[in-house]
NUKOLSE-203294 format. One record per atom (N, C-alpha, C, CB): x, y, z. Coordinates in steps of 0.05 Angstrom, whole numbers, plus 5000, padded with zeros to 4 digits. Atoms other than C-alpha are relative to their C-alpha. Glycine has a CB too. Example, Ala and Ser with C-alpha at 12.3 -4.5 7.8 and 13.67 -1.06 7.14 Angstrom:
2
501849765000/524649105156/501850245000/498050015025/498449764999/527349795143/498550225014/500950094971/
This chain:
524
501749765000/500050005000/501850255000/498150005025/498549745002/502450714983/500050125028/498750194980/499749884974/505051085044/497950215006/502850125003/502049804996/500351665034/497349885007/499850184976/502550144995/494451185032/500049885028/499549784979/499850124973/496950835094/499650205022/502749855003/500349794980/497551485132/497250105001/501950244993/502949915000/490551705110/498349795014/499050034971/501650214987/487751035133/500550015030/500749724989/499449994971/491451095200/498850245014/503049995004/501349764989/488751795210/497049955005/500350254981/502850064996/481751545200/499649815024/498849874974/500150194977/483150975249/500350155026/502249794997/499749844976/485451485300/497450155006/502350204997/502549854995/479051885290/497949825012/498950124974/501950194989/475151255307/500649935029/499949754983/499350054972/478651235374/500650275014/502549815002/499749744987/477451905409/501349975027/497350155002/498850014973/480752095475/498249845019/500550285010/501450174981/478851595528/499449724990/497450135008/500650265012/477851025479/502449825005/499550034970/497950194992/481850405498/501949944976/498749745009/498350065023/484450325427/501650244990/498449904977/498649765010/487251035421/503149975001/499150245017/497150025000/494450875443/501149844976/501049865025/499150155023/495050345389/499750154974/498449744998/500549855024/492050795336/502150234997/497250124999/497949795000/496951355355/502649884992/500250135028/497450135006/502750865351/500249934970/500349755017/500050075028/500750615282/500450244982/497449854992/499749765016/500051315254/502950115002/497950225008/497249904995/506751525285/501949834983/500749995030/498250185015/510150915253/499950054971/499349715006/500249945029/507451075184/501250274994/497049994992/498749745004/509651805191/503149975000/499150205022/497250054999/516551555210/501049874974/500749825024/499250135025/516751105149/500150194977/498049774994/500049815022/514851675103/502450195002/497450165000/497649844997/520452095133/502449864989/500550065030/497750155011/525451545116/500050004970/499949715011/500250015029/522851535045/500450274987/497349894992/499949745013/522352285032/501750215014/497250104998/498349824986/526452625085/498750265010/502350074983/501449764990/521153135106/500050005030/497150014989/499749994971/522753345177/497450035014/501950225008/502649964987/515553535191/498749735005/498150174982/501150274995/513652795184/501249885025/500549824976/498650114976/518852615236/499150145025/503050024997/501049854977/516553165283/497349905009/499950304993/502750104994/509452915278/500149725012/498250004975/499750274989/511652195290/500850015029/502149854983/499249984972/515152405354/497750095018/502450205003/502349904984/509052795379/498049785004/498750244986/502050214998/504452205364/501049785019/499449884972/498950214982/509051705399/499950105029/502949934992/500249894972/509352165460/497149975010/501050295001/502850024992/501752185462/499349715006/498250114978/500550284995/501451425457/501249915026/501049834977/498750074976/506451355513/498650115025/502950105000/501549884978/502551835558/497649835007/499250284993/502450154995/496451395550/500649725010/498349984975/499250274992/500250755564/501149995029/502049884981/498949994973/502950985631/497850095020/502450205002/498450244992/502150705682/498549744994/500650025030/501750235003/496850225658/500849804979/497250084995/499250175022/500449925598/503049945000/499250124973/497250044997/507349755624/501049774982/500849955028/499250235016/507349115584/500850084971/497849804998/499349915027/507749505518/501450274999/497450014983/498949735000/510550175540/502950004991/499950125027/497250015009/517749935525/500150064970/501349745007/500149965028/515649945452/499950304993/497749854987/500349715004/513650685456/502650145007/497750115016/497449884993/520050865493/502149964978/501149875027/498050065021/524150515440/499450154974/500049694994/500849865024/520150825383/500750305001/497049964994/499349724997/520951535410/503050044998/498950115027/497149985001/528351415421/501149994972/501349785017/499150035028/529151185349/499450254984/498649764987/500749755015/525551795321/501750235009/497050075005/498349784991/529452265365/502949974989/500150005031/497350045011/535951955342/500150074970/500949705004/500249925028/533652045270/500150314997/497549894986/500049715001/532352775284/502750125007/497850125018/497249924994/539152845315/501749974976/501149845024/498450045024/542252555253/499550224979/499449724987/500749805019/538553075212/500750285008/497049984995/499749734991/539353685255/502250045021/497450105013/497949984980/544953525305/499250145025/502450144988/501049884975/540653735364/500749815023/496950054998/499050174978/544253455424/497849925020/502350135014/502150094982/538053465469/498449764990/498050235006/501450245011/534752965421/501649755006/499550044970/498350234995/540652495428/500049935030/502950054990/500050054971/540852575504/497449865008/500350265015/502550124993/533452405508/499749724989/497650174991/500050275012/534251815461/501449805018/501250014972/498550184982/539451525508/498449945025/502750135007/501550044975/535151635569/497649814995/498950275010/502350175006/529051315536/500949714993/498450114976/498950275007/533350735509/500649855026/502450034983/499450134974/535650585580/497549915014/501750195018/502650074987/528450595605/498849764986/498150244999/501150235015/526250125549/501549755007/500250064969/498450244993/531949655567/499349905028/503050074999/500950084973/529849655640/497349865000/499950255019/502650125002/522849465619/500049744984/498050194987/499850255016/525448885577/502349835012/500650064970/497950154986/529248435626/501049764984/499049915027/498950245012/533447835608/497949784996/502449895016/501950215006/529547275575/497650084984/499149885026/502349915016/524347715541/500950064972/498850255013/499449955028/524047775466/500350304995/497949884982/499649725007/526248435435/502250145014/497550145005/497849874984/531848575485/502450064982/500749825024/497649965017/537248485432/499850264984/500449764981/500449765016/534349035388/500450255017/497250014987/499749774982/534049515447/503050045007/498349975026/497249984994/541249355466/501650124977/501149725006/498649895023/543649495396/499450294995/499349844975/500849725004/539750145390/501350185021/497050035001/498949844979/542050415457/503150024997/499449885028/497149995005/549250225441/500750194978/501149724993/499549815022/548750615376/499850285009/498049954977/500349724991/546251245410/502450085017/497450035017/497649934983/551951215461/502550034983/500449785021/497649985018/557051095406/500050274985/499949774979/500249745014/554451705368/500750235019/497150044989/499349794981/554952125431/503050005006/498449975027/497150014996/562051885443/501450144976/500949715002/498749885023/563952075372/499750314999/498949884974/500549714999/560952765384/501550145023/497150065003/498949874976/563452905455/502549885011/497949995021/497550134992/569052405467/500049895028/502150194998/500150104973/566652155535/500549705000/497350065014/499250285001/570051485546/497949825014/502749965013/502150154986/564351265593/497849914980/498750165023/502050075020/559551275534/501049774983/499350244982/498850215017/564350845493/500149745016/502850084991/499950254983/565250345551/497249885002/501150075028/502750104998/557750285559/499049884973/498050225009/500850105026/556650195484/501349724995/500950194978/498650265003/561949635484/498649785016/502950035008/501350204983/558549285542/497349924988/499650115028/502650065011/551749335508/500349834974/498550264993/499650165023/554349065442/500949715007/502150134981/499350274991/557548485479/497649845009/502150025024/502450144991/550948325512/498249924976/498450195019/501650075023/547348355445/501249764985/499950254981/498750225013/552547885416/499549745015/503150054998/500550244984/551547395473/497249904996/500550065030/502850085003/543947395461/499449894973/498250235006/500650095028/544347275386/501249734994/501150214981/499050265009/545246595354/502150044978/497749824990/497849975019/550946455307/499150094972/501449734997/501049925027/546546565245/498050225002/498849764986/502049784996/542447145274/500650224979/500250115029/499749805021/541247685221/501550245010/497350084990/498749764990/544048215267/502949955008/498650115024/497450064989/550447845284/502350144986/500549704998/497949865014/554848135229/500050295007/499649974969/500149714992/552348835246/501250045027/497150105000/499049964972/553848745320/503149955001/498649805019/497150045002/560748455304/501550254990/500749764982/498849765012/562249065261/500150235021/498550094975/500249774982/559849565313/501749965025/497150045008/498350054976/563349235372/502950034992/499549715011/497249965009/569849205332/500750304997/500549854974/499649715004/569049935313/500450155026/497750124984/499849874974/568050145385/502649935014/497649925018/497450084988/574049745409/502350144986/500349694998/497949865015/578250055354/500250295009/499549994970/500049734990/576050745378/501250025027/497250115000/498949994973/577750575449/503149975000/498849795018/497150035004/584650345427/501250274991/500749784980/499049745010/585551005389/500150215022/498250104977/500149804979/583751395451/501849935024/497250045010/498550084976/587250985505/502449824994/498149855018/497750175008/592450585466/500049735013/502650155007/500350274989/589749925493/500249804977/497349975016/499550195022/592749405446/498149765001/502949915000/501950234998/588148865473/497450064986/499449945030/502449935015/582249255445/500449984970/499250295008/499450015028/585549305377/500149714991/502550154993/499850285007/587148565376/497349874999/501849855021/502850115001/579948395394/498550114977/498550075027/501449885023/577448875340/500749844975/500750304997/499150165024/581648485289/498749725000/503149975000/501350264998/578947825315/497150014992/500349885029/502849965007/571848075310/499650064971/498750225017/500149945029/573248355241/500349754983/502150204993/499750255014/575547675218/497549835002/502549845010/502550154997/569347355247/497750114983/499150005030/502049885017/564947855211/500449934970/499950315003/499350075027/568647715146/499249714993/503050054994/500650285004/567646965155/497049964995/500949845024/502950015004/560047095158/499150134975/498650125024/500849865025/560247485093/501549864976/500850305002/498850135024/561847005035/500150184976/498549744994/499849825024/563547284966/497450114990/501449854979/502549905011/556247354948/498550185020/498249764993/501349844979/554447725013/500250294994/501149945028/500149715006/552348455004/501850165018/497250105002/498449854981/556348655065/503049935000/499049965027/497250105000/562948325045/502050234996/500449794978/498149785005/566248965019/500450165025/498950194978/499849854975/564749325085/501749845020/497250055012/498450174982/567648735124/502950004992/498949715000/497249995010/573948735081/501250275008/500149964970/499049744994/574749485090/500550045030/498150224990/499749974971/573749475165/502449855011/497549925015/497850164991/578648915177/502650124991/499849714990/497649865010/583749275133/500750245017/499650084971/499649774983/582849895175/501449935026/497450155006/498950084974/584349535240/502949894997/498249795014/497350115005/590449175211/501950234994/499949804977/498249775006/593349825184/500550165025/498850174978/499649864975/592350135252/502149855017/497350035016/498150154985/596149565284/502850024988/499249705002/497449955013/601649655232/501250275010/499750004970/499149734991/602050395252/501149985029/497850204998/499150024972/602850175325/502549835003/497749895017/497950204995/607449575319/502049974977/498749735005/498250015023/610449625249/500349734987/502650105008/499850275012/609148905228/499250024970/498349795015/500649985029/609648875152/497749814992/502549934984/502150195007/604948275150/497250135004/500249755017/502649864996/599248705178/499550194976/500050165026/500449815022/600349235124/499549854974/502450194998/500450165024/600948715069/497249894999/502149784998/502750114999/594448395091/497950224996/499549855027/501949785004/590949065095/499850084971/500950255017/499949935028/593149225024/498449794984/502950024989/501450215015/590548544999/497050025005/501049725009/502949974994/583848655035/498850244985/499650045030/501049765014/583049355005/499849944970/501950245005/500350075028/584449064936/497549834995/502649844990/502450175003/579048544947/497450175003/500049785022/502349824997/574149084971/499650164975/500450185024/500249845025/575749494909/498849834978/502850104992/501150175020/574148894865/496949985002/501249725001/502950014995/567248884897/498650264996/499449895028/501149735005/566249624882/500950094973/500950205023/499149945027/566849674807/499250294992/498749814979/500649735010/566250314765/497050055003/500950034971/502849924996/559850674783/499149955029/498349854982/500750054972/559650414855/500450255017/501549755012/499949754984/558350974905/502450015019/497550035016/497750014981/564050734951/502749954986/499449805021/497450065014/569350614897/502250205007/499549984970/498049804995/572851274909/501249965028/498850284998/499050054973/573351114984/501949775001/497649955019/498250235001/576450434970/502650074987/498749764986/497649915013/581350744922/501850165019/499450164975/498649824981/583251264974/501449845022/498150205012/498850164978/584350755029/502249824991/497849825013/497950165011/588450294985/502550174995/499149864974/497849815005/592750894964/501550065026/499050254987/498849944974/593951065037/501849785010/497950075021/498450234990/596350365054/502549964982/498349754999/497650035017/600950334993/502050225007/499150024970/498249794992/603851005014/501449935026/498550275003/498850084975/605050735084/502249804995/497949885019/497950205006/608850145054/502450134987/498849784982/497849865012/612950615011/501650155022/499050214980/498649854979/614551035073/501849835016/497950145018/498350184984/617350425108/502149864983/498349805014/498250175016/620450035051/501250144976/498549764991/498949845023/621950584999/499649864973/503050055005/500750145025/618650174944/498650214982/498349745004/501249795017/617450694889/497549904985/502150094979/502450105014/612450234854/497550045018/500349704994/502349954982/607950304916/499250294999/500749915029/500749725001/608451054915/498850084974/502650175005/501149945026/607151084841/497149914998/501749884977/502850115001/600950644848/498250175018/500049715009/501649834983/598551064907/499250254986/501550065026/500649755015/598851684863/498049954978/502650124988/501950075021/595251344806/497249965012/500849744984/502650064986/589751094853/498850265011/500349805022/501049744989/589251784886/498850174979/502350145014/501149845022/588152124820/497349894991/502050004976/502650125008/582651634801/497950065022/500249694996/501949944978/579451724870/499150294999/501349955027/500749725002/579652474860/498050054977/502550174996/501849975023/576252414792/497249915007/501049844976/502650104992/570652014825/498850155024/500349705008/501049844977/569752534881/499350284990/502250015023/500849745010/565853124854/500350215022/497150004990/499549794980/566453804890/498449975026/499350264988/501650024976/560853644939/500549745016/497150024993/499650264988/563552954957/501250035028/501849824982/499149974972/564752845031/502949945004/498349835018/497250084997/571652535020/501950164982/500349704995/498349875020/574153024968/502450145013/498450204984/497849854987/578353445016/502149805009/498950155025/498150194991/581652825046/501649884976/498749775015/498750105024/583052564975/502050204989/498049934979/498249795009/586153224954/502550015017/498650285001/497749984981/590553245016/501949764997/498950025029/498350245002/592952525010/501650004973/498349755002/498650005026/594552584936/502350215000/498050064977/497949794998/598453234949/502349905017/498850265012/497850114983/602352885005/501649804985/498849885025/498650215014/604052294961/501750114978/498049794989/498449865021/606252734903/502350155013/498250194984/497949864986/610253134953/502449825006/499050125026/497850194995/614152514973/501549934975/498849755013/498650075025/615552344901/501650244989/497949924979/498449775009/617753054885/502650025017/498350265003/497649984984/622553064944/502049784994/499249985030/498250225008/625252394919/501250044972/498549745001/499149995028/625652534844/500250284989/498049844983/499749725009/624753284836/498750074974/502850074998/501349945026/619953274776/498350255002/498249764992/501549755000/617153964759/497049954998/501050184977/502850065004/610553654736/498649935027/499649784980/501150074974/609453354806/499750255017/501849795014/500049754984/611154024838/497650184992/502650154997/502249835009/606154404796/497349885008/500050034969/502550134993/600753884810/499550035030/500049704993/500249964971/602153924885/498950275007/502749965014/500949724995/601254674885/497150034993/501750204985/502849985008/594754614847/498149865019/499649894972/501750154981/592054094895/499750155026/501249725005/500249854975/593654504957/498350254996/502750075011/501849785005/590255104925/497149915001/500750134972/502750104999/584054684914/499149925028/499849754981/500650084973/584454414985/499150245017/502349865013/500749764984/584055125013/497150084997/501850234993/502949945004/577055184984/498349855021/499149924971/501550164980/574854635032/500950065029/500549704994/499149924973/578754935090/500050315002/502949895005/500249704999/576155655096/501150105027/497150094997/499049894974/578456125152/498449895023/499850305000/501250124977/577055805219/500049705000/497250095002/499950295002/577655085194/502549905014/499949904970/497650094985/582354675239/502349914983/499249785018/497850105017/586354415180/501050214980/499149764984/499249795019/587155085143/503050065002/498350255004/497249934997/593955235173/501849804987/500650035030/498450215012/596654565150/500150034970/498849725007/500149975029/594354685078/501650254992/497150024990/498549765006/597155395078/503049955003/499150235019/497250054995/603755165107/501249834977/500349855027/498950175022/604654625054/500050144974/498449744998/500149855025/602555074997/502450194999/497450154996/497849814998/607655595020/502749854995/500150145027/497650155002/613055055026/500649924971/499849755017/499550095027/612154794955/500350234980/497849814991/499549765016/611755494925/503050085004/498150235009/497149944995/618555614958/501849804986/500649995031/498550205015/621054964929/500150074970/498949725005/500149935029/618855194860/501750254995/497250054991/498249765003/622355864871/502949914999/499550205023/497250095000/628755494887/500849864974/500549825024/499450135025/628255104823/499950194976/498049764995/500549835024/625655644776/500550295004/497149964992/499349724993/627456294812/497850204992/502650084985/502349835006/620456574800/499350165026/497649844990/500349844975/620057144851/497150015010/501150284996/502849994991/612457144851/499349765018/498150004976/500450244982/612656434881/501050065027/501349754988/498849944974/617156674936/498350215015/502950104997/501749804987/612857284950/497549885011/499350234979/502450134990/606656854955/500649825023/498749844977/499350184977/610156355000/500350165026/502749864994/499749824976/611856935048/497250095010/501750244994/502749924992/604657185047/498549785014/498450104975/501350234989/601956495060/501249925027/500149764981/498750064975/607156375114/499150185023/503050024997/500949814980/604956995151/497149935009/500150294990/502850084993/597556785147/500049745016/498449964974/499850254985/599556085171/500750065029/502049814988/499249934973/602956395231/497750115016/502350204999/502449894987/596656785248/498049785007/498750214983/501950224995/592556145243/501149785017/499249884973/498850214983/597355745287/500650125027/502749904987/499649884974/596355975359/502149865016/497450005015/498050124982/601155845415/499149725009/500450185025/500750274993/601355105429/499349834976/497749995019/500550155024/599854905357/502349824994/499450194976/497850195004/603854275340/502050084978/498949734995/498249945022/606654575276/501150295001/498549974974/499349724998/608055275302/503050044995/499250115027/497149975003/615655175305/500849984971/501549795017/499450035028/615754935233/499250254984/498749754988/501049755013/611755555213/502050225004/497250085011/498049804994/616756015247/502549954982/500949995030/497550065014/622655665215/499750034970/500949715007/500349985029/619855615145/499650294990/497649834991/500449725008/617456335142/502750155001/497950145018/497349874998/624356555165/501749924976/501449915027/498550095024/627456135109/499250164975/499749704996/500949865024/623056465057/501050295000/496949994999/499149724998/624757165082/503050024995/499350115027/497150005004/632156995084/500749974970/501349765015/499450035029/631956765011/499250254985/498449764989/500749755014/628357394990/502150225006/497250105008/497849814994/633657805026/502449954983/500749995030/497750065017/639057434989/499650074971/500649705002/500649935028/635457584924/499850304997/497449864992/500649725003/633358304936/501550195019/497150055004/498449834982/637558544995/498450185018/501950154985/501749834983/631658845034/500549955029/497049964992/499450024972/633558985106/497649895016/500950265011/502450084985/626358885130/499649704999/497550144988/500250295001/626358165105/502049875019/500449904971/498050124983/632858015141/499350045029/502850134994/500749954972/630458345205/497849815009/499150295004/502350184993/623957945204/501049715003/497850024980/498950274999/627757305189/501449945027/501849944977/498550034974/632257405250/498149975023/501950245004/502050024979/626257525295/498749735001/497950224997/501350255002/622956895270/501949775008/499049954972/498150204992/629256475278/500450005031/502750044986/499849994970/629856725350/497649865013/500250305009/502450134989/622656515363/500149704997/497450114986/499850295005/623855835332/501949875020/501049944971/498150114981/629855735379/498749945027/502350195004/501350054975/625155775438/498749735001/497950225005/501250265001/622055125415/502049774998/498149984976/497950205003/628754765412/501750005025/501750064975/498450014976/631354585481/502749874995/498549845022/497350125002/638454345493/499749704993/501650035026/500150275008/639553685458/498149944976/499149835023/501750035023/634353795404/501649964974/498050244997/498450075023/636753495338/500350234980/498749774986/499949785019/635254135299/501250265011/497250064990/499149754987/638154635348/502550114987/500449965030/497449915011/645154655318/499550134972/501949764998/500649895027/642454765247/498850285002/498249824984/501449754997/637955325271/501950225010/497749975019/498049814990/643555665310/501950094978/501749875023/498349935022/648055645249/498750194980/501049754986/501549835018/642655955206/499650285011/497249884994/500349744987/641356515256/502650155000/498949965028/497449875000/648756655261/500750114972/502249795009/499549915028/649256705185/498450254994/499249784981/501749765004/643457205185/501250245015/497149955008/498849784984/646657615240/502650104987/500649915029/497549925014/653257615202/499350194976/501549764990/500849835022/649657905141/499150275010/497749864984/501049744990/646358445183/502350165012/497849955021/497749854989/652858615218/501550144978/501949805015/498649885022/656058745151/498550254990/500349794977/501549785011/650359215132/499550225022/497349914989/500949804980/648459545198/502050045023/497449905013/497849964982/654459435244/499250105028/502050194988/500949934973/650959445312/501449835020/496949985002/498650154979/654459245376/498249785011/500950195023/501950214989/648158865399/500149754983/497250115002/499950235017/648458425338/502749855003/499750084971/497450124996/655858295349/500049835026/502350205001/500250144974/654558095422/498449744996/498850175022/501750245004/649057615400/501549804982/497350084987/498450175018/653557345344/502049845016/501450174979/498050144983/658957175395/498649805018/501650215016/501350174981/654056885445/498949754986/497650145013/501050235015/650756435393/502249824991/498350094976/497850175008/657456195368/501149845023/502250174989/499250154976/659255995439/498049765004/500050185026/502050224998/652755595441/500649784980/497150114996/499350195021/654655265375/502449835008/500550144974/497550154991/661555085403/499349805021/502150205010/500850194979/658354775464/498749764989/498250145021/501450235013/653854345421/501949834984/497750104982/498150155016/659554155376/501849825018/501750194984/498450174982/663653915435/498549765010/500950175024/501650234991/657853465454/499749794978/497350105008/500350205020/658253095388/501150094973/497249924997/499049895025/661053545333/502550165007/497950184986/497649864991/668253715355/501450154978/502049795012/498949835021/669754285306/500450285011/498349994974/499749744987/672054845351/501050224981/501949975024/498849805019/675655175292/497850164987/501749864980/502249865014/668855375262/499650285012/497549845001/500549754987/667955925314/502250214991/500049975031/497949825007/674756235300/499950084970/502749885007/500349945029/673756175225/497950224995/499449754985/502149815003/667356565231/500950285010/497549925015/499149754989/670557095274/501950144980/501449965027/498149885019/676257205224/498750094974/502349804994/501449925025/671657215164/498450265005/498249784990/501649774994/667157715199/501850255003/498449965026/498249784997/673158145217/500950114973/502549915017/499249915026/675358165145/497850174987/500649764982/502249855012/668458415124/499550265015/497549835000/500549764984/668258925181/502550165006/498649935026/497449884993/675459175177/499950305001/502049914980/500249714998/673159895167/497950095019/499450114972/502249934981/667859865221/501150085027/498149765003/499349934972/668060155291/500049765018/498050215011/500150244983/666859445316/502549844999/497649834991/497650175003/673759195296/501449965026/501950134979/498550034975/676959335363/498749805018/500250275015/501450194983/671558955400/500249724989/497050085003/499850265012/671958395351/502849885004/499450014969/497250094995/679558355359/500249895029/502050234996/500050104973/678458275434/498949725002/498450195019/501150275000/674057675422/501949804987/497350004985/498150185014/679057375373/502449935018/501050134973/497750054982/684857465422/499249815022/501050275011/500950174978/680757145477/499849704990/497350105011/500350275010/679256545433/502749874993/498250004975/497350105005/686456485411/501449905025/501750214985/498850074975/688656465483/498849755012/499850235020/501450244989/683655915497/501149744990/497050014994/498950255011/687355425454/501750064975/497849814993/498349965024/692155325395/498350084976/501649754993/501449905024/690355665330/500049784978/501550254989/500250205020/687755165278/501450084974/497149924994/498649935025/691755135212/498350144980/501249754987/501849885020/685655345172/499750305004/497349875001/500349714994/685856035205/502350164989/499650045030/497649855006/692856205184/499850194976/502249814994/500249835024/691356465114/498150235005/499049844977/501949784995/685456865139/501350215018/497449895014/498849814981/689457175196/502150174985/501449845022/497949845014/695157385149/498850224983/501749814983/501249805017/690257765105/498550215015/498249874980/501549814984/687058135163/501950225010/498649865024/498349794989/690258825178/499750025030/499350274987/500149994970/692058905251/500350295009/502349835012/
């Protein structure tokens, strides 16, 4: 029967049961159910609103005299509220759905039919709230409920595959949040069990393949076992075979397979894996139109993979494509988006790389503009803030070397100083950063000849010497710098002060042979 006809018939049935009539709760429930069904078919929120109101009215009439059937109304209202939450993201609807689900469960004790469905529904609501709010208590409760549902179902129960999937997913999430490897191992075991229940002809086999691949790739990321990654790749290939051209999930399978191949390249440096990841990423992008929910992730991954190949092989075509992809990605990451700074940072980096290859000053100018915007979008505590400081300083330094603008050099020095604050003693990049800052100060000393810069130059060189003694015993570097600087500043008022530093360093130890020629050419 047509839904509209069914609703019309149920309205007439409700009219035949006015308030006070014993059959009114049942008539309200039937009309509410048909309104809910029409919402699922057409998506009109007014149908869902009416279904909720009708179910509430039915529940009011069933309390307290109809406790034997009231669990059905509690469950039905919870389901409708969860649907409305899915549509409108109204958290009070989800909160009430959870409360009503718990009540329905209390009214359906062990041994009564229908308990499994309530367990599964309540677990879903709690899982959704966890994904929204991150409360581990919700996830723990959802896991316990799915376990109970699994215990109640028989081996061939129609819900068993669904429950296996959902329990595995929740355990995987708990592992992601708490790093509990036992949860991940159980998720893999459950994923294998779900796959065993989905033979090649099963409609859910592709999902089972994809889920198990996800858990195995997560374990690879944790433990680094190549067998896990190899199996994940094989599973994703099988899932892709079940999602031929035209399948709505084909782009997702292509994307996931590309990610795993890239992971294997990252560990084993197999260029064939990286090349295939790029080919698959391009196809996935073609299958993801502008409104597609995974388009941004596909753009980002393809740009990352091409970035690795460019850094390995240096192909201009890859570099141009990377820049185009990051430009497109910014459309999906407008101001305020949490990933905007990452896209800006990478776009600036590859524009700078293109400048270094092609010497196109407009690329360098744009990299600097984007670097400044990235810095504004990366507040204190941002995990990439130090890289933003350092990269922007590099871009400004390169423009100074090209154009000689003091403002660029001054800004670069300030940024390098800020970056040093993020590098405590012993940091692997501290020595490189100190050397770069010293080089910039040397350039400014030659142009501006300030005593403050000389003092900082000397102080930083002492820091460099200390680090070198800890693993890079090249004390001569400091003296070499001092003599080279003296040669460049021989007509400056700073020469006398510089000579004092040189004499002090000479007295600290024997003069290295490499200094002799420099010393002889320096007027005393």
